[in-house]
N, C-alpha and C positions, 0 to 999 in steps of 0.2 A: 715772360720770361724775364728776370731780373738785369740789373745790371751787366750780368756773365757774358762776356763777349772773346770766349775762346775762339782762337780761330784753326783749334787743334778740333779735330771732330769726335776724340775718346774714342777710336776702335782699336780692340785689342784682338790679334790674331798671334794663336800659342800654337805650335808645332813641331809632335814629338819631343815632347819636353819631358825627363827626367831628372831624377836629384836621390841621391842616397847619402847615408852619413856613416862613419865609423863607430859602432858600438861594440866593444869590447871584442878590438879588431876584428871583426866581422862589417861587411855593407848591410845596412837597415835600408832599403828603398820604399823609401815615402812618394813616389811620384814616376809614373811609368808609361812613355811614349803617351803625353797626357797632348791631346788635341781639343783645341775651343776657341769658338771665334764670339767676341762680346759687340754688341752692335752700340755704335756713339748714342748718348743718352738712354741707355739702358740699366735697371738695376738688376746686378746677378749675387746671388745669395751663395755663398760655399757652406754645405754641413759637413757632418762626419763622423765619427768618432775621435777621440784625443789619439794623434799620432798618426791620423790618414793623410797629410803634408796640406791641413786646409792655409797654415799662418805662413808654411814654408811656399806653398803657391804664392801670396799675397806678397811675401819679401821680395822673392824675383820678378814678379808685375813691378813692382817700387824700384828696383834696380839697388836690393839692399844685398841677395845673396843670387851667384851664379848659378844655374843648372849645369850640370852634367853632360846632356847632351841636348840637344834640340835650340829652339828662337823663341821668344817674344817679338812681336812687332805691333808698335804703336802707332796708329796712323800711317805704316807703312813702313816706317823706318825701325832700326833692329834697336832695343831696349840696350844701352851700356851704362850700367851705373844707375843714380838718379836723377831723373828730367822737372824741369819746372812744369812741365804737361800732367805731372801726378804731383796728390799730393798725399798724406798716411795720415789715419785718426787711428792713435793707437786706444786704449780701454781707457789708460791714463792721460787724463788731457797734457800734465807735461806742461804747467804755467812756469812762467817764469815771476819767484814769490817778490823780487824786487820792483814789478811792473806793475802799473796797473790795468786793467782791463783792456781799456782801448792800447794803451804802449804794448801789450801781449799780442792782441789781434795786428797790431800794425807792423808788427815787428820784422816778420819775413820780408816786407815792403822794402823796408831799410837796407836789409843785405841784399837786395836787388836790384838798390839807387835808385829808387824811385824816389821823388822831392817828399821831404815831410811834410807838407801841408796835403799834398795828393792824396799821402800813403794813409793818414786820421782821416780826409774823405771820408775815403774807401772803408776803412774800417769800421767807421761809422755807422757806414749802408748797412754791412753784413749784422754788427752787431742790433742793428733794426730789425734785419731780416730773421735772426735768432731769439729775438725778445731782451735782448736785453740792454736797449737805449738807457736806459736810466743806470742803469749800473758802469759806465765806463770812467769812473773815477774810482771803484772800489778794486780793492787788494785782493787777488788768489783767497789770501787765508779766509775771507768774509764770505765767499762764494757757497753755497752745497753742493753737491757730487753734480749732480742734475745740470746747474748754473757751468760750472766750471767746464765739464765737457760742451755745453753751447758753445762758450769761449774757444774751444779747440775747434768747434765744427768753424764758426764766425773766422779764425785766423786761419784753416785751411782753404776755406772758400774765398778770402780776400786775396790768395796771390794768382784767383781767376784757373785753375786745374782744369783741363780736360777732362781728368778722372780723377775722380777720389776712392781710393782704397785705407776702408775700413774693419780694424781688427778688434773684435768682442767689442766695439766702441760703448754699449751699454752694459757690459758685463758686470759692471763694479755698481751699479743701481738699484737700488729697493724696485719693487715687482710695479708698484706705482708710477714712480718716476721712470722708468722704463717703456712702460705703456705710452707717458706721454713724452718721450725722447723719439719714439720710433715715431709718434706721430708730426710732432716738430719736422723728422728727416721726410718725413713723406711730400709733408707741404712745403719745405724747400727745394725738394726735389721736387716738384711742381713747377715751381716759379727759376731753377734756374736747368733743369735739365744738364744737369753735368750728369756721367757715367759712374755709376759707383757698382764698385765689387767690395761686397761685405763680407766678411767671417764669420760666426754665428752658431753657438751651440744650440739654438732658440727655434724649432720649428715655426713656431708661432712667430715669430716674428722674421723669417725668413718668405712666410706665407705674405706676410703684410705687406712687408718691404718691394719685394723684389718682381722681378717682371718671370725669371725662369730660377730654378736652385739646380746648383751643381752637386752634385750627391758621390763623394769620398768615402772611398772604403777603406781598410785599414789596412785590408791586402791589397799591396798594389797593383797585383794580376787581375784582380778584379777592374772591370772597366768604367771610369766615370760612367754619370748616367745625367743626362741633363733633363728636368722635367719644366715643362709650362705650366706657369701661374696664370691661367685664364681667369680673372676675376674683375670687374670692375672697380675703378677706382673712384671714390674712397673706399675702401676694404672694412666691411663690418667683420667683427672675429664670430660673431653669431649665425652670422649668416649662411644657410645650408652645405652652399658651396664649399665656403672656408674652411667649415669643419668637415666635411668631404676630402679637400685636400689636404686636412692637417693626418686626417685618417689614414691618407695613402702613404704621407711620410713617412709617418709613423711606419708603415709596413716594410718601410724599406729597411728599418734598424728593427725589424721583428719585433714591434712594440705593438701594444693594442689597447 
């Protein structure tokens, strides 16, 4: 494990969670009576068709939205808005263009009152972790998409969260860069053992990264399904067990 020393276990408990939106004056239910347990240090991937509630669930876990019914507990405490034990990584890294890479990563520490010298030392550690130590003086405009997303990951880890919430973090990247970033994220998880909850449309990404996959249906009356990914790490995409798991997930969505 790296210098990540969160005192929180990163355990998530969801009970009876329901959420709906108004569409043309009608209620559109996207989540209904969802129960879910995520263990500390686990990677959970959430998959399903567009409109099934994947991002809604992630935003509720992040404290950015409130459910209609039900509750979310983080290490036994109810979620009430955003919290320091959770960090969110979006598809776009949203770097501040007027700050260098190092200052972008350290920014979240400054607003928490961490002394500047300590914050920059911690930021440098996580830049080394994501392989960008040589780019600390670069500006966001000088980075490739994959590099910018690495900065976003370093920034999230620098605040030492118990839980990383990732919303399609590699969805905007080309295929080769996406595979590289998946391998990097798996390596970072091995070193940090932070709980990760990942929303993705990429079934292969879910299998490559996750311990379990939560399958949501567009019909909220269909119960969510949890599938164990019982494959050794590091994972080989061409290994028969990996291929079989991909077929199983495809079958969940009627694909062949």
